[in-house]
C-alpha positions in Angstrom: 0.0 0.0 0.0 2.8 2.4 0.9 4.5 1.7 -2.4 1.3 2.3 -4.2 0.7 5.6 -2.5 4.3 6.7 -3.3 3.8 5.7 -6.9 0.6 7.6 -7.1 2.2 10.6 -5.5 5.1 10.5 -7.9 2.8 10.3 -10.8 0.8 13.2 -9.5 3.9 15.3 -9.0 5.1 14.5 -12.4 1.8 15.4 -13.9 1.8 18.7 -12.1 5.4 19.4 -13.3 4.5 18.6 -16.8 1.4 20.7 -16.6 3.5 23.6 -15.2 6.0 23.2 -18.0 3.2 23.1 -20.5 1.8 26.4 -19.1 5.2 28.0 -19.1 5.8 27.0 -22.6 2.5 28.3 -23.7 3.1 31.6 -21.9 6.5 31.9 -23.5 5.1 31.3 -26.9 2.4 33.9 -26.3 4.9 36.5 -25.0 7.2 35.9 -28.0 4.2 36.2 -30.3 3.2 39.5 -28.8 6.7 40.9 -29.0 7.1 39.8 -32.6 3.7 41.5 -33.4 4.8 44.7 -31.6 8.1 44.7 -33.4 6.4 44.1 -36.8 3.9 46.9 -36.0 6.8 49.3 -35.1 8.7 48.4 -38.2 5.7 48.9 -40.4 5.0 52.2 -38.8 8.6 53.3 -39.4 8.4 52.2 -43.0 5.1 54.1 -43.4 6.7 57.2 -41.9 9.7 57.0 -44.2 7.4 56.5 -47.2 5.3 59.5 -46.1 8.4 61.6 -45.8 9.6 60.5 -49.3 6.2 61.3 -50.8 6.2 64.8 -49.1 9.7 65.5 -50.5 8.8 64.4 -53.9 5.7 66.6 -53.8 7.7 69.6 -52.8 10.2 68.9 -55.6 7.4 68.6 -58.2 5.8 71.9 -56.9 9.2 73.6 -57.1 9.7 72.3 -60.7 6.2 73.4 -61.6 6.8 76.9 -60.3 10.1 77.1 -62.1 8.5 76.1 -65.4 5.9 78.9 -65.0 8.6 81.6 -64.7 10.1 83.3 -67.6 13.6 82.5 -68.7 15.3 85.5 -67.0 13.5 85.0 -63.7 14.2 81.2 -63.7 17.9 81.8 -64.4 18.0 84.4 -61.6 16.6 82.0 -59.1 19.0 79.3 -60.2 22.0 81.6 -59.9 20.9 82.7 -56.4 20.5 79.1 -55.3 23.9 78.1 -56.6 25.5 81.1 -54.8 23.8 80.0 -51.6 21.8 83.3 -51.3 18.4 81.8 -50.7 16.9 79.7 -47.9 13.6 78.8 -49.5 14.4 79.5 -53.1 11.3 81.1 -54.4 10.3 84.0 -56.7 8.4 86.8 -54.9 7.7 89.5 -57.5 9.6 91.7 -59.9 9.8 95.4 -60.8 10.3 96.5 -64.4 11.7 99.9 -65.2 11.1 100.3 -68.9 11.3 103.4 -71.0 7.6 104.0 -70.3 8.2 104.5 -66.6 12.0 105.0 -66.2 12.7 107.0 -69.4 15.9 105.3 -70.3 17.0 107.2 -73.5 19.0 105.5 -76.2 22.7 105.1 -75.0 21.9 106.4 -71.5 21.9 104.8 -68.1 21.3 107.7 -65.7 18.1 107.4 -63.6 15.4 109.8 -64.4 13.1 111.4 -61.8 10.4 108.9 -62.8 12.8 106.0 -62.2 13.8 107.3 -58.8 10.2 107.7 -57.7 9.5 104.1 -58.7 12.6 102.9 -56.8 11.7 105.0 -53.8 8.3 103.2 -53.6 9.9 99.9 -54.3 12.4 100.4 -51.4 9.6 101.3 -49.0 7.8 98.1 -50.0 10.9 96.0 -49.3 11.3 97.6 -45.9 7.7 96.9 -44.9 7.1 93.5 -46.5 10.2 91.6 -47.4 13.2 92.3 -45.1 15.1 89.1 -45.9 15.0 89.1 -49.7 17.7 88.9 -52.4 17.6 91.0 -55.5 19.0 90.3 -58.9 19.0 93.5 -61.0 19.0 92.8 -64.7 20.0 95.4 -67.3 18.6 95.3 -70.8 19.0 97.4 -74.0 17.5 97.6 -77.4 19.4 96.4 -80.4 21.0 99.7 -81.3 24.8 99.5 -81.1 27.2 96.5 -81.0 26.9 93.5 -78.8 29.8 94.5 -76.5 28.5 98.0 -76.2 25.0 96.9 -75.3 26.3 94.5 -72.7 28.2 97.3 -71.0 25.2 99.6 -71.3 22.9 97.0 -69.7 25.5 96.6 -66.9 25.6 100.4 -66.3 21.8 100.6 -66.1 21.6 97.7 -63.6 24.5 99.3 -61.5 22.7 102.6 -61.5 19.7 101.0 -59.9 21.7 99.0 -57.4 23.6 102.1 -56.2 20.3 104.0 -55.8 18.6 101.2 -53.9 21.6 101.0 -51.6 21.2 104.7 -50.8 17.6 103.9 -49.9 18.8 101.4 -47.3 19.0 98.1 -49.3 22.2 96.3 -48.3 24.7 95.7 -51.1 25.2 92.1 -50.2 21.5 91.5 -50.9 21.8 92.7 -54.5 23.6 91.5 -57.6 23.6 92.8 -61.1 23.7 91.1 -64.5 23.5 92.5 -68.1 21.6 90.8 -70.8 22.4 93.5 -73.3 20.0 93.2 -76.3 19.7 89.4 -76.0 16.3 89.2 -74.2 13.9 91.6 -76.0 10.3 91.8 -74.9 9.2 93.5 -78.1 10.5 93.8 -81.7 13.4 96.2 -82.1 12.0 97.2 -85.5 9.7 99.8 -84.0 10.3 102.8 -81.8 7.8 101.6 -79.2 9.4 98.1 -79.2 12.9 99.5 -78.7 11.6 101.7 -75.9 10.2 98.7 -74.0 13.4 96.8 -74.5 15.4 99.5 -72.8 14.7 98.5 -69.3 15.9 97.3 -65.9 14.2 94.3 -64.2 14.6 93.8 -60.5 13.8 90.2 -59.5 12.9 89.8 -55.8 13.7 86.3 -54.4 13.4 84.8 -51.0 
């Protein structure tokens, strides 16, 4: 009888131990499964976050390219030059000011600023002070087709420099302005007419931010 009781007790203990081991194993499998699920969810979230960031970046690039395509050649080139020179943080076109013969009275072969041009630049400088303090200006000088190519390039440069010097006197920092001459290479009207040549004699101020 004693031996039988001991045998039964041994069997019972063994059964309990096996049962405990089985429960532990099940619990371990459940824990591992939960951790794997958590890890998978975290990894998937990270992947989704990265994909979202990539999509957002691609969208910004497309928007930037679209805006560039909408700009005229001279403005687009001005923006690209400013970006290459590290002058811009955001790299966007704000607006432009055109001083043509209609408003600025640039006579043939002349670059001095008329009273009309100075008044337009005074208003422009005030607008810069009130609206856009951290902007970059590219001042582009243009001429009609009268004269040689080298002469027109120099004349366009002189017109742009006259505007830069005047704006500096109105408080615009020199390091926020650059000049470039297009000479007669970028006409907006035909040089075959008097009115067309007058519109081609101009200075364009591109405002970038």
